[in-house]
C-alpha positions as CSV (number, residue, x, y, z in Angstrom):
1,M,57.7,130.0,68.5
2,L,55.4,129.3,65.6
3,S,51.9,130.8,65.3
4,S,49.2,131.2,62.6
5,T,50.2,134.8,62.2
6,S,53.9,134.3,61.8
7,L,54.0,131.8,59.0
8,K,56.1,132.9,56.0
9,P,56.2,131.6,52.5
10,I,58.3,128.6,52.1
11,S,61.0,128.9,49.5
12,N,63.9,126.7,48.4
13,P,66.8,128.7,46.9
14,K,68.2,125.5,45.3
15,N,64.9,124.8,43.5
16,P,63.5,127.9,41.7
17,F,60.6,126.1,40.2
18,F,59.4,124.9,43.6
19,S,59.6,128.5,45.0
20,L,57.8,129.9,41.9
21,F,55.1,127.3,42.3
22,L,54.5,128.1,45.9
23,I,54.2,131.9,45.2
24,Q,51.8,131.4,42.4
25,N,49.6,129.0,44.3
26,T,49.2,130.6,47.7
27,S,45.7,129.3,47.9
28,L,47.1,126.0,48.7
29,F,48.1,127.3,52.1
30,S,44.9,129.3,52.8
31,F,42.1,128.1,55.0
32,H,38.9,129.4,56.6
33,L,38.3,129.6,60.3
34,P,35.2,127.7,61.6
35,F,34.1,130.8,63.6
36,P,33.7,134.5,62.8
37,P,36.9,136.6,62.8
38,S,35.7,138.7,65.6
39,K,36.0,135.7,68.0
40,T,39.5,135.4,69.0
41,L,41.2,132.3,70.5
42,L,41.4,132.4,74.3
43,K,45.0,131.0,74.1
44,P,47.3,131.0,71.0
45,I,48.3,127.7,69.7
46,S,52.1,127.3,69.8
47,A,54.7,124.6,69.5
48,T,58.3,124.5,70.8
49,L,61.1,123.5,68.5
50,I,63.0,120.4,69.9
51,P,66.5,119.9,68.8
52,P,67.0,116.6,66.9
53,N,69.8,115.4,69.2
54,A,67.9,116.1,72.4
55,Q,67.8,113.2,74.9
56,P,64.9,112.4,77.2
57,Q,65.6,113.8,80.7
58,Q,66.6,111.0,83.0
59,Q,65.6,110.7,86.6
60,Q,67.9,112.4,88.9
61,L,69.6,109.5,90.8
62,Y,72.0,111.6,92.9
63,Q,71.0,112.0,96.5
64,P,72.5,114.7,98.7
65,F,75.0,113.3,101.2
66,R,73.6,112.8,104.6
67,P,76.3,112.1,107.2
68,P,75.6,109.1,109.4
69,P,74.9,109.6,113.1
70,S,77.9,110.2,115.2
71,P,79.5,107.0,116.6
72,L,80.9,108.9,119.5
73,P,79.3,108.5,122.9
74,A,77.5,111.6,124.1
75,Q,80.2,112.6,126.6
76,F,82.9,112.8,123.9
77,R,81.0,114.7,121.1
78,S,81.8,118.2,122.4
79,L,85.5,117.5,122.9
80,D,88.1,119.1,120.7
81,P,91.0,116.9,119.3
82,Q,93.4,117.7,122.2
83,A,90.8,116.7,124.8
84,R,90.1,113.5,122.8
85,L,93.8,112.6,122.9
86,E,93.8,113.1,126.6
87,V,90.9,110.7,127.0
88,L,92.9,108.1,125.0
89,A,96.1,108.8,126.9
90,N,94.4,108.3,130.3
91,R,92.0,105.5,129.1
92,L,89.0,107.4,130.5
93,G,85.9,105.2,130.3
94,L,85.4,101.7,128.9
95,W,87.6,100.5,126.1
96,F,84.8,100.4,123.5
97,E,83.8,104.0,124.3
98,Y,87.1,105.6,123.8
99,A,87.9,103.3,120.9
100,T,85.5,105.3,118.8
101,L,87.7,108.4,119.2
102,I,90.5,106.8,117.1
103,P,88.7,106.9,113.7
104,C,87.5,110.4,114.4
105,L,91.1,111.5,115.0
106,Y,92.1,109.8,111.7
107,Q,89.6,111.8,109.9
108,E,91.0,115.0,111.4
109,G,94.4,114.3,110.0
110,F,96.1,112.4,112.8
111,S,98.1,109.3,111.9
112,P,98.6,106.1,113.9
113,P,102.2,107.1,114.8
114,S,101.2,110.6,116.0
115,I,98.5,109.1,118.1
116,E,100.9,106.6,119.6
117,E,103.4,109.3,120.4
118,T,100.8,111.3,122.3
119,T,98.7,108.5,123.9
120,G,101.1,105.6,124.1
121,I,98.6,103.3,122.2
122,S,100.5,101.5,119.5
123,G,99.2,101.3,115.9
124,I,98.5,97.5,116.4
125,E,96.5,98.2,119.6
126,Q,94.7,101.1,117.8
127,N,93.6,98.7,115.1
128,R,92.6,96.0,117.7
129,L,90.4,98.5,119.5
130,I,88.7,99.7,116.4
131,V,88.0,96.2,115.1
132,A,86.9,94.9,118.5
133,S,84.5,97.8,118.9
134,Q,82.9,97.0,115.5
135,V,82.6,93.3,116.5
136,R,80.9,94.4,119.8
137,E,78.5,96.6,117.8
138,S,77.6,93.6,115.6
139,L,76.8,91.6,118.7
140,I,74.5,94.4,119.9
141,Q,72.8,94.3,116.5
142,S,72.4,90.5,116.8
143,K,70.6,91.1,120.2
144,T,73.2,89.2,122.1
145,D,72.4,88.6,125.8
146,E,73.4,91.5,128.0
147,N,75.3,89.2,130.4
148,V,77.5,88.0,127.5
149,L,78.2,91.6,126.4
150,S,79.1,92.7,129.8
151,F,81.7,90.0,130.1
152,F,83.7,91.9,127.4
153,D,83.4,95.3,129.1
154,T,86.8,95.0,130.8
155,G,89.7,93.7,128.7
156,G,87.4,92.2,126.1
157,A,89.0,93.9,123.1
158,E,91.6,91.2,122.6
159,L,89.0,88.4,122.7
160,L,86.5,90.1,120.4
161,Y,89.3,90.9,117.9
162,E,90.0,87.2,117.4
163,I,86.4,86.4,116.3
164,R,86.4,89.1,113.6
165,P,86.5,86.7,110.6
166,L,83.1,85.2,111.6
167,S,79.7,86.2,110.4
168,A,77.3,88.1,112.8
169,T,75.5,84.9,113.7
170,Q,78.7,83.0,114.3
171,R,80.1,85.9,116.4
172,A,77.1,85.7,118.8
173,E,77.6,81.9,119.3
174,A,81.4,82.3,119.6
175,A,81.0,85.0,122.2
176,R,78.6,82.8,124.2
177,Y,81.1,79.9,124.1
178,I,84.0,82.2,125.1
179,V,82.1,83.4,128.1
180,E,80.9,80.0,129.2
181,N,84.3,78.4,128.9
182,R,86.4,81.4,130.0
183,L,88.7,81.2,126.9
184,D,91.8,83.3,126.6
185,A,92.9,85.1,123.4
186,K,94.6,82.0,122.0
187,G,91.5,79.9,122.7
188,A,89.3,82.5,121.0
189,Q,91.6,82.4,118.0
190,D,91.4,78.6,117.7
191,L,87.7,78.7,118.1
192,A,87.3,81.3,115.3
193,R,89.5,79.3,113.0
194,A,87.7,76.1,113.7
195,M,84.3,77.7,113.0
196,K,85.5,79.3,109.8
197,D,87.2,76.2,108.5
198,F,84.4,73.7,109.4
199,P,82.1,74.2,106.3
200,R,85.1,73.5,104.0
201,R,85.7,70.1,105.5
202,K,82.6,68.3,104.3
203,T,84.5,65.4,102.8
204,D,86.6,64.7,105.8
205,K,86.0,61.6,107.8
206,G,83.4,62.0,110.6
207,W,82.3,65.5,109.5
208,K,78.6,64.7,109.6
209,S,78.8,63.7,113.3
210,F,79.6,67.2,114.3
211,E,77.1,70.1,114.4
212,H,78.1,73.2,112.6
213,K,75.9,75.5,114.7
214,L,77.7,74.5,117.9
215,P,81.1,76.2,118.5
216,G,82.2,73.4,120.7
217,D,81.6,70.8,117.9
218,C,83.6,72.9,115.4
219,L,86.5,73.1,117.9
220,S,86.2,69.4,118.6
221,F,86.3,68.6,114.9
222,M,89.5,70.6,114.5
223,Y,91.2,68.6,117.2
224,Y,89.7,65.4,115.8
225,R,91.0,66.1,112.4
226,Q,94.5,67.1,113.8
227,S,94.6,63.7,115.6
228,R,94.6,62.0,112.2
229,E,97.8,63.8,111.2
230,H,99.7,61.9,113.9
231,R,100.8,58.3,113.8
232,N,98.4,55.7,115.2
233,P,99.1,54.9,118.0
234,S,101.0,57.9,119.4
235,E,100.7,60.1,122.4
236,Q,100.1,63.2,120.2
237,R,97.1,61.5,118.6
238,T,95.6,60.3,121.9
239,A,96.0,63.8,123.4
240,A,94.3,65.5,120.5
241,L,91.4,63.1,120.7
242,R,91.0,63.6,124.4
243,Q,91.0,67.3,123.8
244,A,88.3,66.9,121.1
245,L,86.2,64.8,123.5
246,E,86.5,67.4,126.2
247,V,85.1,70.3,124.1
248,A,82.5,68.5,122.1
249,E,78.9,69.6,122.7
250,S,76.6,67.3,120.8
251,E,76.2,63.6,121.7
252,S,76.9,62.5,118.1
253,A,80.3,64.3,118.2
254,K,81.2,62.8,121.5
255,K,80.3,59.3,120.2
256,E,82.4,59.8,117.1
257,V,85.5,61.0,119.0
258,L,85.0,58.3,121.7
259,E,84.9,55.5,119.1
260,E,88.0,56.9,117.4
261,L,89.8,57.1,120.8
262,E,88.8,53.6,122.0
263,G,89.4,52.1,118.6
264,G,92.9,53.4,118.5
265,E,93.7,52.2,122.0
266,G,92.2,48.8,121.2
267,E,94.3,48.4,118.1
268,K,97.3,49.4,120.1
269,E,96.7,46.5,122.5
270,E,96.0,44.0,119.8
271,K,99.0,44.9,117.6
272,G,101.5,45.1,120.4
273,D,105.0,45.1,119.1
274,D,104.1,43.9,115.6
275,L,106.8,45.2,113.2
276,D,104.4,45.7,110.3
277,Y,101.9,47.7,112.4
278,G,101.6,51.5,111.6
279,V,103.5,51.4,108.3
280,R,100.5,52.4,106.2
281,V,101.2,55.5,104.2
282,P,99.0,58.5,104.7
283,I,97.3,59.9,101.6
284,V,96.4,63.6,101.8
285,R,94.5,65.8,99.4
286,M,95.7,69.4,99.6
287,K,93.1,72.1,100.3
288,F,93.1,75.4,98.5
289,G,95.0,78.0,100.7
290,E,96.2,75.3,103.1
291,V,99.8,76.3,102.8
292,A,99.0,80.0,103.4
293,E,97.0,79.1,106.5
294,A,99.6,76.7,107.9
295,T,101.5,77.8,111.1
296,S,104.6,76.0,109.8
297,V,105.8,74.7,106.4
298,V,108.4,72.4,105.0
299,V,110.4,72.9,101.8
300,F,111.6,69.9,99.8
301,P,113.5,69.4,96.5
302,V,111.5,67.8,93.8
303,C,112.5,65.1,91.3
304,K,110.5,63.9,88.3
305,A,109.4,60.2,88.0
306,E,110.9,60.1,84.5
307,E,114.4,60.8,85.9
308,N,116.8,58.2,87.2
309,D,118.3,57.4,90.6
310,R,121.2,59.8,90.0
311,E,118.8,62.7,90.4
312,I,117.5,61.4,93.7
313,L,121.0,61.0,95.1
314,A,122.0,64.5,93.8
315,A,119.1,66.4,95.4
316,P,120.0,68.5,98.4
317,L,119.8,66.7,101.7
318,E,119.3,69.6,104.0
319,C,117.4,72.9,104.0
320,R,117.6,75.4,106.8
321,S,115.8,78.6,107.6
322,G,117.3,81.3,109.7
323,G,117.4,85.0,110.4
324,D,114.6,87.3,111.3
325,F,112.8,86.6,108.0
326,G,113.3,82.8,108.1
327,V,115.2,82.8,104.8
328,V,115.6,79.2,103.5
329,E,119.1,78.1,102.5
330,A,119.9,74.8,100.8
331,E,123.3,73.1,100.8
332,K,123.3,73.4,97.0
333,G,121.2,74.7,94.2
334,W,118.2,72.8,92.7
335,K,115.7,73.5,89.9
336,R,112.4,72.4,91.5
337,W,111.1,72.9,95.0
338,V,107.7,72.4,96.8
339,V,106.3,73.9,100.0
340,L,104.1,71.6,102.1
341,P,102.2,72.3,105.4
342,G,104.1,71.2,108.5
343,W,102.4,67.8,108.8
344,E,104.0,65.5,111.3
345,P,105.2,62.8,108.7
346,V,107.1,65.5,106.8
347,V,108.3,67.4,109.8
348,R,109.9,64.3,111.2
349,L,112.0,63.9,108.1
350,R,114.3,66.8,108.8
351,N,117.3,65.8,106.6
352,G,117.1,63.5,103.6
353,G,113.6,64.2,102.5
354,V,112.8,64.4,98.8
355,V,109.6,64.6,96.7
356,V,109.0,62.7,93.5
357,A,106.4,64.1,91.2
358,F,104.3,61.5,89.2
359,G,102.1,62.6,86.4
360,D,99.6,59.8,86.8
361,A,98.4,58.4,90.1
362,R,97.7,55.1,88.5
363,V,101.4,54.1,88.8
364,L,101.0,53.7,92.5
365,P,99.8,50.3,94.0
366,W,96.2,51.2,94.6
367,K,93.6,48.5,94.8
368,A,92.7,47.3,91.3
369,N,90.0,49.2,89.4
370,R,89.0,51.4,92.4
371,W,91.1,54.5,92.7
372,Y,92.7,54.7,89.2
373,K,92.9,58.5,88.9
374,E,94.7,60.2,86.1
375,E,96.1,63.2,88.2
376,D,99.4,64.5,89.4
377,I,100.6,63.3,92.7
378,L,103.6,64.0,95.0
379,V,105.4,61.2,96.8
380,V,107.3,62.3,99.9
381,M,110.3,59.9,100.6
382,D,112.9,59.5,103.3
383,R,116.3,58.8,101.7
384,N,117.8,57.8,105.1
385,R,115.6,54.6,105.3
386,K,116.7,52.6,102.2
387,E,116.5,49.1,103.6
388,V,113.5,47.0,102.5
389,E,112.5,45.6,105.9
390,L,108.7,45.7,106.1
391,D,106.4,43.7,103.9
392,N,103.6,46.4,104.2
393,G,106.0,49.3,103.6
394,F,106.3,51.2,100.4
395,Y,109.6,52.0,98.8
396,L,110.9,54.0,95.8
397,V,112.9,52.0,93.3
398,T,114.1,52.3,89.7
399,V,112.5,50.8,86.7
400,D,114.5,48.6,84.3
401,G,113.6,50.8,81.3
402,G,114.4,54.0,83.2
403,G,112.4,56.1,85.6
404,L,111.1,55.6,89.2
405,K,108.2,53.7,90.7
406,V,106.7,52.9,94.1
407,D,106.5,49.3,95.1
408,R,105.4,47.2,98.1
409,G,108.1,45.7,100.4
410,S,106.7,42.2,100.0
411,A,106.9,42.4,96.2
412,L,110.5,43.7,96.4
413,K,111.5,40.9,98.7
414,E,110.1,38.3,96.3
415,R,112.4,39.8,93.6
416,G,115.4,39.7,96.0
417,V,115.6,43.5,96.3
418,K,117.1,44.4,99.7
419,E,117.8,48.1,99.2
420,S,115.7,50.9,97.7
421,L,116.1,54.6,97.1
422,G,114.1,55.4,100.1
423,T,110.9,54.8,102.1
424,V,107.6,56.5,101.2
425,V,106.2,58.4,104.1
426,L,103.4,60.4,102.5
427,V,101.4,60.8,99.3
428,V,100.0,64.2,98.4
429,R,97.1,64.7,95.9
430,P,96.4,68.0,94.3
431,P,93.6,70.4,95.5
432,K,90.3,70.5,93.7
433,E,86.8,71.9,94.3
434,E,85.0,68.7,95.0
435,T,86.9,66.2,97.1
436,D,84.5,63.3,97.4
437,D,87.1,60.7,96.4
438,Q,89.4,60.7,99.4
439,L,91.6,57.7,99.8
440,S,92.0,55.8,103.1
441,D,94.7,53.6,104.5
442,E,92.9,50.5,103.3
443,D,93.0,51.6,99.6
444,W,96.6,50.5,99.1
445,E,97.1,47.2,97.3
């Protein structure tokens, strides 16, 4: 602390002249008070020495921990762990009430196997109860109708568990639809998938005719889209469209499905037994994550378009999966493989399927100057169908200078070609963020 009475002469041992000057000139540091000496200061003037490296004190951001309110119902809060286990073992109360006991037991050191051993509730069922109770709580927060909530009081955990991927608003709509249509667990699962997938299908045909806020329209669009994976006409396609029409809620969705259904049946009557009908090759653009979400997949050997026909003939003809883990086994080794979703055109191939990778989509016979896209594509081919019999069919053949190409049946017949390396059944385009350039069946040359 410094004060007017504690000042000492300043000296610098390294500079004697400066020290001597200060001593001889002390008047430089003397001053006269503006008031008589008898009057003293009411409060001494002082200053605090601040270290040069001191930092300004920051605001204290830490807040003391405040535990959240207990999620346990009032009747369970006073129970000890053993009593809580007995409640679970005997299923005392409603499922969403005793489901809250499971996380509390986890916090007290119990593991899922130990709870299963005592209560008989498996680890999978424990998880289902916990998640379903959380979904139910989100429905309460969304102010879902009491009649809808009461529907899930008995045996509703399995249903609510299936709609867990949805947002709070979507869960409320999905719960309403489940109650109104009495869906089972499989139906609830399909509904949740349809609602979750719908926003990502903006570029698909007919998407704008379906209302994203209506669960029935989302489910209808899923069936509508699946119908296009089947050959037209076919019983599978018609059945999927009728299912889409049955669950559609909006008038625009019903109109879209009905036009597709009546159009397909009308084409079937007009075409009759025409040999060339139905040979258009489907063109599919992959979606990100589509293989991971597929319920079934197919594995094919891959050849490059720059290779010759010997590679096509040498590729494995058969791949099988077996065992508990579905291990895939090929009849012989191969360098390149591709996994595709279980679309109907590729599932029907079974043996003899092979994929040819082209580095430029412009080599295919698209319509001139319309869909010339410089992108990689995969051409799925059936090696068991080598005969060139349909004018509108597409076949894989060799190029004179080396390599492979796809050509139309009519063009091959004009050149006198009667046998090819195989018939093209599907063209796959790579996934990308914006898919506003989808090809249709009419885009082939």
